[in-house]
N, C-alpha and C positions, 0 to 999 in steps of 0.2 A: 072660436071661440075665448071664455070670456078666462080671467086670471080665477075667478072662484070655480068655472070647471074646470084649468088645467090645476089646483090644488086639488079640488075632490079627485080627482083621476090619478094625479101622485098620492095622494092618501089612498086609495084605493089597493093600487101598486103595492104601496108600502106594508100594507096590513095584508098583502098576498104572501107577503116575504121574499117577493121578485129583487127588491132593490139590495140588500144582500149580496145575492148573488151574483147579480149584473156586475156591482163594483169591481169584482176581482175575474170574473169567468169572460166576459168579454160577449157576455151574448146580452141581443138588444131588448130592452124593455118593451112589452105586447100592451096592447089594451085589450079591457077584457075579452072582446072577440078573440083575441089571439094572434090578431095583426100587429104590425108595426104602429107606434103613434106616430111617426110621420109620414108626409106623401113621401112618395119613392125618389123625389130628387133630393131632397134632406137625407134619409138612411143610411145613405155612407156616414156624412156627419153626425148621426143619430148612434149609430154602433162606433167610431174614434171616442164620439162625447163618453158612451157608455165604459166603454174600455179604458179610458186613462183619464177623466174627468168624474165622471158620476162617485166615486169612492169620498170624495169630498163637495162638490159641487148638488150634489142629487140628481135621482132619476130624474129628467125631463127640465135639471136646472133649476130645480126649487132649494136647494142648497141643504144643510147638513149641520151638526154641531163640531162638523169641523174646514165647513167653508160657506160662502153666503152665495145666495141664489144667485143668479143670472138673472132673474124677473123682476127686478127694481130697474126705479128709471137710472141709476148711477150710473148703469151698465147700458144705459142705451148709445146709439153712434156718436150721437153728440159730444159727450161725455166720455166713455171709452169705446175712442173707435178700433177698427177691425186689424190695426197696427199693434195696440194695447195689450189682444189674446197671444198676439207673434212676440211680442217682446215676454209675454207673461211666460208662456210654454219657454222658452227660449232661456229666458234668466232669472225666472222664478221673479217675484213681486214681494217686498217689506211689506207688513201691514199700516196701511193705512183709513181704509173704511170701514172696516170692520175691527173685532176682534179676534179672530181664528189665528192669528200668528202669520208669520211669513210662508207665503207658498213656495215651496222648492221649484226648481226648472224641469221639467220633464222633460228628460232625455229619450223616450219612445217617440214622440212627434217628432215629425217633420214639419217643414212650413208648410207641403202642401195640404197637410194632416190637419193645420191648424185653419187653414183655410175651410175644408168643408165641415170641423168642427165650429165655425163659427158662424155660416151657411144657417147651420142646424138651431144651436144658438139666434141665433137674427130673426129666423123663424116661431121660433118659440117665443122670444120676447111680441114677435105681432101679435100672434096668437094670443097674447096677455094682455094685448094693448098699452103696449110700454112706448111705443111709437108709430 
């Protein structure tokens, strides 16, 4: 799936009004056919991302006015390795790449949750052709 296809799918989800409900409720994003957007091996990460990250980083990691997209080269593994996501969740992050302000630490996620979330993000990035 190319970035344009992912953005089109994400736009459709937003238009249907799914994104606001997902960011607070923990409901996983669905494709137009009602199935999860991710393959089964990434669904746990997708669910955790939706519950803890999508409010700011958008359904499918496309970003919002509160946080950056993860579908950008700056978040590829060679620039932001998996440990950067662990540190961000555990400690928060001072604004440095984007103009969204500082990210607070996310108390609700454990390191193993972040591992699942990162696997999902890396899958999204591969689908978008980031790496």
